[in-house]
C-alpha positions as CSV (number, residue, x, y, z in Angstrom):
1,M,-9.8,-1.7,32.6
2,P,-10.2,-2.2,28.8
3,Y,-13.2,0.2,28.5
4,L,-11.2,3.0,30.1
5,N,-8.5,2.4,27.5
6,V,-11.0,2.6,24.7
7,S,-12.6,5.7,26.0
8,T,-9.2,7.4,26.5
9,N,-8.1,6.5,22.9
10,V,-11.4,7.8,21.4
11,L,-11.0,11.0,23.4
12,L,-7.4,11.4,22.2
13,V,-8.5,11.0,18.6
14,V,-11.3,13.5,18.9
15,V,-9.1,16.1,20.7
16,G,-6.3,15.5,18.2
17,I,-8.4,15.9,15.0
18,G,-10.2,18.9,16.6
19,L,-6.8,20.5,17.3
20,L,-5.8,20.2,13.6
21,I,-9.0,22.1,12.5
22,F,-8.8,24.6,15.3
23,V,-5.2,25.5,14.4
24,H,-6.1,25.9,10.7
25,E,-9.0,28.2,11.4
26,L,-6.9,30.0,14.1
27,G,-4.5,30.9,11.4
28,H,-7.2,32.6,9.3
29,F,-8.6,34.2,12.5
30,L,-5.3,35.7,13.7
31,M,-4.3,37.0,10.3
32,A,-7.7,38.5,9.7
33,K,-7.5,40.3,13.0
34,K,-4.0,41.5,12.2
35,I,-5.0,43.2,9.0
36,G,-8.1,44.7,10.5
37,V,-10.9,42.4,9.1
38,R,-13.9,41.9,11.3
39,V,-14.4,38.2,12.3
40,L,-18.1,37.7,12.7
41,A,-17.9,34.0,13.8
42,F,-15.3,31.5,14.7
43,S,-16.7,27.9,14.8
44,L,-15.1,24.6,15.7
45,G,-17.2,22.2,13.7
46,F,-20.0,22.5,11.2
47,G,-23.8,22.5,11.6
48,P,-26.0,23.9,14.3
49,A,-24.2,25.6,17.2
50,I,-24.3,23.6,20.5
51,L,-22.6,26.4,22.5
52,K,-21.9,30.0,21.4
53,K,-20.5,33.1,23.1
54,Q,-20.4,36.7,21.8
55,W,-17.0,38.3,22.7
56,G,-16.5,41.7,21.1
57,E,-17.3,41.6,17.4
58,T,-16.9,37.8,17.2
59,E,-19.3,35.0,18.1
60,Y,-17.4,31.9,19.1
61,R,-19.3,28.6,18.4
62,L,-18.9,24.9,19.2
63,S,-21.0,23.2,16.4
64,L,-22.6,19.8,16.2
65,F,-20.2,18.1,13.8
66,P,-16.7,18.4,15.1
67,L,-14.7,17.3,12.0
68,G,-14.5,20.7,10.4
69,G,-14.7,24.3,11.2
70,Y,-14.9,27.8,9.7
71,V,-14.2,31.5,10.2
72,K,-16.8,33.9,9.0
73,L,-15.3,37.2,7.9
74,A,-17.2,40.4,7.2
75,G,-17.5,41.0,3.4
76,E,-16.1,37.5,2.5
77,N,-19.2,35.9,0.9
78,P,-19.4,36.8,-2.9
79,E,-23.2,37.2,-2.5
80,E,-23.0,39.3,0.6
81,K,-23.9,43.0,0.2
82,K,-20.7,45.1,0.6
83,T,-20.6,48.5,2.4
84,G,-17.1,49.4,1.3
85,S,-16.0,49.7,4.9
86,S,-12.3,49.3,5.6
87,W,-13.0,46.4,8.0
88,E,-14.5,44.2,5.2
89,F,-12.4,41.4,3.8
90,S,-13.2,42.5,0.2
91,A,-11.9,46.0,1.0
92,K,-8.4,44.7,1.7
93,S,-5.6,44.4,-0.9
94,V,-5.0,41.2,-2.9
95,G,-1.8,40.6,-0.8
96,Q,-3.6,41.1,2.5
97,R,-6.5,38.8,1.5
98,A,-4.0,36.2,0.3
99,S,-2.2,36.4,3.6
100,V,-5.4,35.4,5.5
101,L,-5.9,32.4,3.2
102,V,-2.3,31.3,3.5
103,A,-2.2,31.7,7.3
104,G,-4.4,28.6,7.9
105,V,-2.2,26.4,5.7
106,A,1.0,27.8,7.2
107,L,-0.1,27.2,10.7
108,N,-1.0,23.5,9.8
109,A,2.4,23.1,8.3
110,V,4.0,24.5,11.5
111,L,1.8,22.2,13.6
112,A,2.9,19.2,11.6
113,F,6.6,20.0,12.1
114,I,6.1,20.5,15.8
115,A,4.0,17.2,16.0
116,F,6.8,15.3,14.3
117,I,9.4,16.7,16.8
118,V,7.2,15.9,19.8
119,A,6.4,12.4,18.4
120,F,10.0,11.5,18.0
121,Q,10.8,12.7,21.5
122,I,8.1,10.4,22.8
123,G,9.0,7.5,20.5
124,V,7.3,6.3,17.3
125,P,7.2,2.7,16.1
126,F,8.1,2.1,12.4
127,I,8.3,-1.1,10.3
128,T,11.9,-2.1,10.0
129,S,13.9,-2.5,6.8
130,D,14.4,-6.2,7.5
131,V,13.5,-8.2,4.3
132,G,10.6,-10.7,4.5
133,Q,9.3,-12.3,1.3
134,V,11.2,-11.5,-2.0
135,A,9.1,-11.9,-5.2
136,P,10.8,-14.1,-7.8
137,G,11.8,-12.2,-11.0
138,W,11.5,-8.8,-9.3
139,P,14.5,-6.5,-9.1
140,A,15.4,-7.3,-5.5
141,W,15.4,-11.0,-6.3
142,V,17.5,-10.4,-9.4
143,A,20.0,-8.3,-7.3
144,G,20.4,-11.3,-5.0
145,I,18.6,-9.9,-2.0
146,R,17.2,-12.6,0.3
147,H,14.7,-13.2,3.0
148,G,16.4,-12.2,6.3
149,D,18.6,-9.5,4.8
150,K,18.5,-6.1,6.4
151,I,18.8,-2.8,4.4
152,V,21.0,-0.5,6.4
153,E,21.5,2.3,4.0
154,L,19.4,3.6,1.1
155,D,20.9,6.1,-1.4
156,G,23.2,7.4,1.3
157,S,20.4,7.6,4.0
158,K,21.4,5.5,6.9
159,D,19.2,3.3,9.1
160,P,16.0,3.6,6.9
161,D,12.6,2.1,7.8
162,F,10.2,0.5,5.4
163,E,8.3,3.8,4.8
164,D,11.5,5.4,3.6
165,L,12.3,2.5,1.4
166,F,8.8,2.5,-0.2
167,T,8.9,6.2,-1.0
168,I,12.4,6.5,-2.2
169,V,12.1,3.5,-4.5
170,A,8.8,4.8,-5.9
171,L,10.3,8.2,-6.7
172,S,13.7,6.9,-7.9
173,N,15.1,7.3,-11.4
174,P,14.9,3.9,-13.1
175,S,17.8,4.7,-15.3
176,V,20.1,5.1,-12.3
177,G,18.4,2.7,-9.8
178,V,18.6,2.7,-6.0
179,N,21.9,2.1,-4.2
180,L,21.5,-0.1,-1.1
181,K,23.8,-1.4,1.6
182,V,22.6,-4.8,2.7
183,E,23.6,-6.6,5.9
184,R,23.7,-10.4,5.9
185,D,25.4,-12.6,8.4
186,N,27.1,-9.6,10.0
187,K,28.6,-8.6,6.7
188,I,27.6,-5.5,4.6
189,F,27.7,-5.4,0.9
190,D,26.6,-2.9,-1.8
191,V,23.7,-3.6,-4.2
192,N,22.2,-1.5,-7.0
193,V,18.6,-2.3,-7.7
194,T,16.7,-1.0,-10.7
195,P,13.0,-0.6,-9.7
196,K,10.2,-2.1,-11.8
197,Y,7.0,-0.4,-12.6
198,D,4.0,-2.1,-11.0
199,A,1.1,-1.4,-13.3
200,E,-1.5,-2.7,-10.8
201,H,-0.5,-0.2,-8.1
202,G,0.8,2.5,-10.3
203,I,4.2,2.8,-8.6
204,Q,7.8,1.6,-8.9
205,R,8.7,-1.4,-6.6
206,I,11.6,-3.7,-6.1
207,G,9.5,-6.7,-5.0
208,I,10.1,-7.1,-1.2
209,M,7.8,-7.4,1.8
210,P,8.7,-6.4,5.3
211,A,9.9,-9.1,7.7
212,T,7.4,-10.3,10.4
213,S,7.6,-11.1,14.1
214,L,5.7,-13.9,15.7
215,E,3.3,-11.5,17.4
216,I,-0.3,-12.0,16.2
217,D,-1.6,-8.8,14.6
218,K,-5.0,-9.9,13.2
219,I,-7.4,-12.8,13.4
220,F,-9.7,-13.5,10.5
221,A,-12.4,-15.9,9.4
222,F,-13.0,-18.1,6.4
223,E,-16.3,-19.4,4.9
224,N,-19.4,-19.1,7.1
225,N,-17.4,-17.0,9.6
226,Y,-15.3,-20.0,10.6
227,S,-12.1,-19.0,12.4
228,P,-10.0,-21.7,13.9
229,A,-7.7,-19.2,15.7
230,R,-10.6,-17.3,17.2
231,D,-12.4,-20.5,18.3
232,A,-9.3,-21.9,19.8
233,G,-9.0,-18.8,22.1
234,I,-6.0,-17.2,20.3
235,H,-5.7,-13.4,21.0
236,V,-4.3,-10.5,19.1
237,K,-0.8,-9.7,20.7
238,D,-0.2,-13.3,21.6
239,V,3.3,-14.3,20.6
240,V,3.8,-17.8,19.1
241,V,6.8,-19.5,20.6
242,A,6.3,-23.2,19.8
243,V,4.2,-25.5,17.6
244,N,3.7,-29.1,18.8
245,G,6.3,-28.6,21.4
246,K,8.9,-27.4,18.8
247,K,10.4,-24.0,19.4
248,I,10.1,-21.7,16.3
249,S,11.8,-18.4,15.6
250,T,10.4,-17.3,12.2
251,E,7.0,-17.1,10.4
252,D,8.3,-19.4,7.7
253,E,8.8,-22.2,10.3
254,F,5.2,-21.7,11.5
255,R,3.7,-21.5,8.1
256,E,5.4,-24.8,7.0
257,I,3.9,-26.7,9.9
258,E,0.5,-24.9,9.5
259,A,0.3,-25.7,5.8
260,A,1.1,-29.4,6.3
261,S,-1.5,-29.8,9.0
262,A,-4.8,-29.1,7.1
263,G,-7.6,-30.7,9.2
264,K,-5.1,-32.0,11.8
265,E,-5.0,-30.7,15.3
266,I,-1.9,-28.9,16.4
267,T,-0.7,-27.4,19.7
268,L,0.4,-23.8,19.8
269,T,2.4,-22.4,22.7
270,V,1.9,-18.7,22.9
271,L,3.3,-16.0,25.2
272,R,0.5,-14.0,26.8
273,D,1.1,-11.5,29.6
274,N,4.6,-13.0,30.1
275,K,3.1,-16.5,30.6
276,E,3.2,-19.4,28.3
277,V,-0.3,-20.7,27.3
278,E,-1.0,-23.9,25.3
279,L,-3.9,-23.9,22.8
280,K,-5.3,-26.6,20.6
281,V,-6.2,-25.6,17.1
282,T,-7.2,-27.4,13.9
283,P,-6.1,-25.6,10.7
284,F,-8.8,-25.0,8.1
285,K,-8.3,-26.8,4.7
286,S,-7.6,-23.8,2.5
287,T,-8.1,-24.5,-1.2
288,R,-8.2,-22.2,-4.2
289,W,-10.3,-22.1,-7.3
290,M,-8.4,-23.4,-10.3
291,L,-8.7,-24.0,-14.1
292,G,-5.8,-26.4,-13.9
293,L,-3.3,-24.8,-16.2
294,S,0.0,-23.0,-16.1
295,C,1.2,-20.2,-18.4
296,A,4.8,-20.0,-17.4
297,T,6.6,-19.3,-20.6
298,A,10.1,-20.2,-21.8
299,I,11.0,-16.5,-21.8
300,L,13.1,-15.4,-18.8
301,D,11.6,-12.6,-16.8
302,G,14.6,-12.4,-14.5
303,V,18.0,-14.0,-13.9
304,K,19.4,-13.7,-10.4
305,N,22.8,-12.0,-10.1
306,S,25.8,-14.3,-9.2
307,S,23.7,-17.4,-9.8
308,L,24.7,-20.4,-11.9
309,A,22.4,-19.2,-14.7
310,S,23.9,-15.7,-14.6
311,E,27.5,-17.0,-14.6
312,A,26.6,-19.3,-17.5
313,G,25.5,-16.3,-19.6
314,F,21.7,-16.2,-19.3
315,I,20.1,-12.8,-19.3
316,K,16.6,-11.4,-18.9
317,G,14.5,-11.7,-22.1
318,D,16.2,-14.9,-23.3
319,E,13.8,-17.5,-24.7
320,I,14.8,-21.1,-24.1
321,A,13.8,-22.9,-27.3
322,E,15.5,-26.3,-26.7
323,V,17.1,-28.3,-23.9
324,N,19.6,-30.9,-25.2
325,S,18.2,-30.3,-28.7
326,K,14.7,-31.2,-27.6
327,P,12.0,-28.4,-28.1
328,V,10.3,-27.1,-25.0
329,T,6.9,-25.3,-24.8
330,G,7.2,-23.5,-21.5
331,F,8.9,-23.4,-18.1
332,T,7.3,-26.6,-16.8
333,D,8.7,-28.4,-19.8
334,I,12.2,-26.9,-19.2
335,R,12.1,-27.9,-15.5
336,K,11.2,-31.5,-16.4
337,R,14.0,-31.7,-19.1
338,V,16.6,-30.3,-16.7
339,L,15.7,-32.5,-13.7
340,G,15.3,-35.6,-15.9
341,S,18.5,-35.2,-17.9
342,E,21.1,-37.9,-17.5
343,E,23.8,-35.7,-19.1
344,E,26.1,-33.8,-16.8
345,T,26.4,-31.0,-19.3
346,I,23.0,-29.6,-20.5
347,V,23.0,-27.6,-23.6
348,F,20.3,-24.8,-23.9
349,T,19.3,-23.4,-27.2
350,I,18.5,-19.7,-26.7
351,K,16.6,-17.2,-28.9
352,R,18.1,-13.7,-28.2
353,N,17.4,-10.6,-30.3
354,D,16.7,-12.6,-33.5
355,T,19.8,-14.7,-33.0
356,V,20.3,-18.2,-31.7
357,V,22.8,-18.9,-28.9
358,L,23.9,-22.2,-27.4
359,I,24.7,-22.2,-23.7
360,P,26.2,-25.4,-22.2
361,V,25.9,-25.7,-18.4
362,L,27.6,-28.2,-16.1
363,L,24.8,-29.6,-13.8
364,R,26.2,-32.7,-12.1
365,D,23.5,-33.6,-9.6
366,E,19.9,-32.8,-8.6
367,K,21.0,-30.2,-6.0
368,V,23.0,-28.2,-8.5
369,K,20.1,-28.5,-11.0
370,E,17.7,-27.1,-8.5
371,E,20.1,-24.3,-7.7
372,F,20.3,-23.5,-11.4
373,L,16.5,-23.4,-11.8
374,D,16.2,-21.2,-8.7
375,G,18.3,-18.6,-10.4
376,I,15.9,-18.1,-13.3
377,A,12.3,-16.8,-13.2
378,P,9.8,-17.3,-16.1
379,F,7.6,-14.7,-17.6
380,Y,3.9,-15.6,-17.0
381,G,1.8,-14.9,-20.1
382,L,-1.4,-16.3,-21.5
383,K,0.1,-19.2,-23.6
384,V,-0.5,-22.6,-21.9
385,D,2.6,-24.5,-21.1
386,S,1.1,-27.3,-19.0
387,L,-2.3,-28.8,-17.8
388,V,-3.3,-30.5,-14.5
389,E,-4.8,-33.9,-15.2
390,G,-8.5,-34.1,-14.3
391,F,-9.0,-30.4,-14.0
392,P,-11.4,-28.2,-16.1
393,A,-8.9,-26.9,-18.6
394,E,-7.9,-30.4,-19.7
395,K,-11.5,-31.6,-19.7
396,I,-12.7,-28.9,-22.2
397,G,-9.8,-29.6,-24.6
398,L,-7.2,-27.0,-23.9
399,K,-3.6,-28.0,-24.9
400,P,-0.1,-26.8,-24.3
401,G,0.7,-24.0,-26.9
402,D,-2.9,-22.7,-26.9
403,K,-3.2,-18.9,-26.2
404,I,-6.1,-17.8,-23.9
405,I,-7.9,-14.7,-25.2
406,S,-10.7,-13.9,-22.9
407,L,-12.9,-14.9,-19.9
408,D,-16.7,-14.1,-20.0
409,E,-16.1,-12.1,-23.2
410,K,-13.6,-9.7,-21.4
411,E,-10.1,-9.6,-22.9
412,L,-7.4,-10.7,-20.6
413,K,-4.3,-8.5,-20.1
414,D,-1.9,-11.0,-18.5
415,W,-1.6,-14.0,-16.2
416,G,-2.3,-12.0,-13.1
417,N,-5.6,-10.7,-14.7
418,L,-6.6,-14.3,-15.4
419,L,-6.0,-15.5,-11.8
420,Q,-7.9,-12.5,-10.4
421,R,-11.0,-13.2,-12.5
422,V,-11.0,-16.9,-11.6
423,M,-10.7,-16.2,-7.9
424,A,-13.3,-13.5,-8.0
425,G,-15.7,-15.9,-9.8
426,Q,-15.8,-18.2,-6.7
427,G,-16.5,-21.3,-8.8
428,K,-19.2,-19.9,-11.1
429,P,-19.3,-21.1,-14.7
430,M,-17.2,-18.9,-17.1
431,V,-16.9,-18.6,-20.9
432,I,-13.3,-19.0,-22.0
433,E,-11.9,-18.2,-25.4
434,W,-8.6,-19.4,-26.8
435,M,-6.6,-19.7,-30.0
436,R,-4.7,-22.7,-31.4
437,G,-2.8,-21.3,-34.4
438,N,-5.4,-19.6,-36.5
439,E,-8.3,-21.7,-35.0
440,R,-10.6,-20.1,-32.4
441,F,-12.3,-22.1,-29.6
442,V,-15.0,-21.1,-27.1
443,S,-16.2,-23.2,-24.2
444,T,-17.9,-23.0,-20.8
445,I,-15.5,-23.8,-18.0
446,V,-16.3,-24.3,-14.3
447,P,-13.4,-23.6,-11.9
448,Q,-12.6,-26.4,-9.5
449,K,-11.1,-26.4,-6.0
450,D,-7.8,-28.1,-5.6
451,E,-8.8,-30.3,-2.6
452,K,-5.7,-32.6,-3.1
453,N,-3.3,-29.8,-2.4
454,A,-5.2,-28.1,0.3
455,I,-3.0,-26.3,2.8
456,G,-3.7,-25.7,6.5
457,N,-4.6,-22.2,7.7
458,I,-5.7,-21.1,11.2
459,G,-6.5,-17.5,10.2
460,I,-3.9,-15.3,11.6
461,K,-1.6,-12.5,10.4
462,F,1.6,-11.7,12.1
463,R,2.7,-8.2,12.9
464,E,5.6,-6.7,11.0
465,K,8.9,-6.2,12.9
466,T,9.0,-2.7,14.2
467,V,11.6,-0.4,15.8
468,I,10.9,2.6,18.1
469,R,12.4,5.8,16.8
470,Q,13.1,8.1,19.8
471,Y,15.6,11.0,19.9
472,G,16.6,14.1,21.8
473,L,15.5,17.6,20.7
474,L,18.1,18.0,18.0
475,G,17.7,14.5,16.6
476,S,13.9,14.9,16.6
477,C,14.2,18.1,14.6
478,V,16.4,16.4,12.0
479,V,14.3,13.2,11.7
480,G,11.0,15.2,11.9
481,T,12.1,17.3,8.9
482,K,13.1,14.1,7.0
483,K,9.7,12.5,7.7
484,A,7.9,15.7,6.7
485,I,9.6,15.5,3.3
486,I,8.8,11.8,3.0
487,N,5.1,12.3,3.7
488,V,4.9,15.2,1.2
489,Q,6.4,12.8,-1.4
490,R,3.9,10.1,-0.5
491,L,1.0,12.5,-0.8
492,Y,2.4,13.5,-4.2
493,L,2.5,9.8,-5.2
494,T,-1.1,9.3,-4.2
495,I,-2.4,12.4,-6.0
496,R,-0.4,11.4,-9.1
497,G,-1.8,7.9,-8.9
498,F,-5.4,9.0,-8.9
499,F,-4.9,11.5,-11.7
500,S,-3.2,8.9,-13.9
501,Q,-5.9,6.4,-12.9
502,R,-3.2,4.0,-11.7
503,L,-4.8,4.0,-8.2
504,S,-8.4,2.9,-7.8
505,P,-10.9,5.4,-6.5
506,K,-11.9,2.6,-4.1
507,N,-8.8,3.6,-2.1
508,V,-10.3,7.0,-1.3
509,G,-11.1,7.2,2.4
510,G,-13.2,9.7,4.4
511,F,-13.9,10.6,8.0
512,I,-14.5,7.0,9.1
513,L,-11.2,5.8,7.7
514,I,-9.4,8.8,9.3
515,A,-11.0,8.0,12.7
516,Q,-10.1,4.3,12.3
517,A,-6.5,5.1,11.4
518,S,-6.3,7.6,14.3
519,Y,-7.7,5.1,16.8
520,E,-5.3,2.4,15.6
521,S,-2.5,4.9,16.1
522,A,-3.7,5.8,19.6
523,K,-3.7,2.1,20.4
524,A,0.0,1.9,19.3
525,G,0.9,4.7,21.7
526,V,0.8,8.5,22.1
527,G,3.9,8.9,20.0
528,K,2.3,7.1,17.0
529,L,-0.9,9.2,17.4
530,V,1.0,12.5,17.5
531,Y,3.0,11.4,14.5
532,F,-0.2,10.4,12.6
533,L,-1.8,13.7,13.5
534,G,1.3,15.5,12.2
535,I,0.8,13.6,8.8
536,L,-2.9,14.7,8.8
537,S,-2.0,18.3,9.5
538,L,0.6,18.3,6.7
539,Q,-2.0,16.8,4.3
540,L,-4.6,19.3,5.4
541,A,-2.2,22.1,4.6
542,L,-1.2,20.7,1.2
543,L,-4.7,19.6,0.1
544,N,-6.1,23.0,1.1
545,I,-3.7,24.8,-1.1
546,L,-5.0,23.0,-4.2
547,P,-6.7,25.3,-6.7
548,I,-10.2,24.0,-6.1
549,P,-13.1,26.5,-5.5
550,V,-14.2,26.5,-1.8
551,L,-10.7,25.5,-0.7
552,D,-8.1,28.1,0.2
553,G,-6.2,27.3,-2.9
554,G,-9.3,28.1,-5.0
555,H,-9.6,31.5,-3.4
556,L,-5.9,32.2,-4.0
557,L,-6.4,31.3,-7.7
558,F,-9.1,33.9,-8.0
559,L,-6.9,36.5,-6.2
560,A,-4.1,35.7,-8.7
561,I,-6.5,36.3,-11.6
562,E,-7.6,39.5,-10.0
563,R,-4.0,40.7,-9.6
564,I,-3.3,39.9,-13.3
565,K,-6.5,41.5,-14.8
566,G,-6.5,44.4,-12.4
567,S,-10.1,43.9,-11.2
568,P,-12.0,41.3,-9.2
569,V,-13.5,38.2,-10.8
570,S,-17.3,38.8,-11.3
571,Q,-19.6,37.9,-8.5
572,R,-21.5,35.6,-10.8
573,T,-18.3,33.7,-11.7
574,L,-17.3,33.4,-8.1
575,S,-20.8,32.2,-7.0
576,I,-20.8,29.5,-9.8
577,A,-17.3,28.4,-8.9
578,Q,-18.2,28.2,-5.2
579,Y,-21.2,26.0,-6.0
580,I,-19.2,23.7,-8.3
581,G,-16.4,23.5,-5.8
582,F,-18.9,22.7,-3.0
583,G,-20.5,20.1,-5.1
584,L,-17.2,18.4,-5.9
585,I,-16.2,18.4,-2.2
586,I,-19.6,17.0,-1.1
587,T,-19.5,14.3,-3.8
588,L,-16.0,13.3,-2.7
589,V,-17.1,13.2,0.9
590,I,-20.1,11.0,0.1
591,Y,-18.0,8.7,-2.1
592,A,-15.3,8.4,0.5
593,T,-17.8,7.7,3.3
594,R,-19.4,5.1,1.1
595,N,-16.0,3.4,0.6
596,D,-15.5,3.6,4.4
597,I,-18.8,1.9,5.1
598,M,-18.1,-0.8,2.5
599,R,-14.7,-1.5,4.2
600,L,-16.5,-1.9,7.5
601,L,-19.0,-4.3,6.0
602,M,-16.1,-6.4,4.7
603,L,-14.4,-6.7,8.0
């Protein structure tokens, strides 16, 4: 009964989010009653009242829009005429009024803590700390961490998940690094990794991705809504067990066969409802837009620990100027010289801190040469080191050694910036500017698809490996507290990212995104939904305490000013602040909703 499941999940989401708001407003309500303030209205939701009931001095309302709520207190509105009665909010002391404001935030924090405890007693799925892809040149790669490793301890914290890893790395001290215990082949060893600042995302990272299972998480389409996986009848939650009759156990094995089968039919064996199903699918020929050049410099961006290069004495920042006394222009040139050398000992001329160093390395055969090259990662800049024959860059006259300056009259920051603009252009003509010595060149260039090296892609994403965290009451309290701290830290990282303009405003989400995330959590199980609602409750508490007019934190700010100056802030100032705060909140809501709608249109 799939429709019943959908209805149940939607109901759980509505009830859960409604509970968060109800608890927040209940905090205001109970504290107001305790200090003797009349509560004129208590509403769950905003807008026109659908149902209302007068009970004593309070009218209880269920309003049209459920994602919100309010408590109307006597004498609370700055523009409201005051009588001076003891039951008015404005007649109470600064401390009493502050207690009413803090009560909503406090009750949300308590609810979050309870939600975490309940969630961990039910069981919550988390992405494991098993290592998937490792980015060459990044700190984890330099430290010698490999695909398939498992991080079993993180700065003294045992059995971390990927959420813990992400947050602790982002907040770590780069001068000290992060101490990891890594498990490989049933052996555990210690590794210290120094995080690297990722300017694109505005956080520190070590350059690893979580390991994946073979369960299909998402199915997507290519050009003209063409989706080989969907058209072949592949379903989300299918588990791939074999390709062309060959059993596979990792995503890498699958991707290797998929990539080599562009335009060729393959047979997938998937596990569905505990039964094996065979499906025929033809991978899409996936190509990318290219200018046909490489900017891999001769400067080393990273040297892997305990590698041949590291043992020979290479360090990050070295610039390889010559290989066997022959000058090189970039990493492509270095690779050719190393693999093509007939000498067993290859001598590298290195520029290091204004000095020249000669490093001889014994590389007897091709396997050892490849091992050596795998231990060094080049820095990608904007200086051309090689060109692809027959591609646009060669055709317009670019040469190795040229430095690219701009695309479409917009200055380029780095190699990543260049790739992004080429991909975003989708083959449209572009104006490229470059320098050769002191000579400047400008030309129109039309990116070209690399049809020769097309790779197969059926349009699926695999689910990350997960582990269910489930504990008794005491264990749930301990882990719940730990997760509360982790989520406060993540919120701090997000707010810091937006204020420092390191995170794009496009990442702001509104009610639609919250509803989507809640629904996905509900699909993953009641434990995950309760955990997610705990996160929302904690965020509601923390965001509400920010000193922004209209929010509880804004009211507390004015109470603090009143306490310091000995008299209330003027009604005119309060009214102006309320309008400004309301305008900011409404603008944010509209912008966030617009982002949500754009995400939906892009699905």
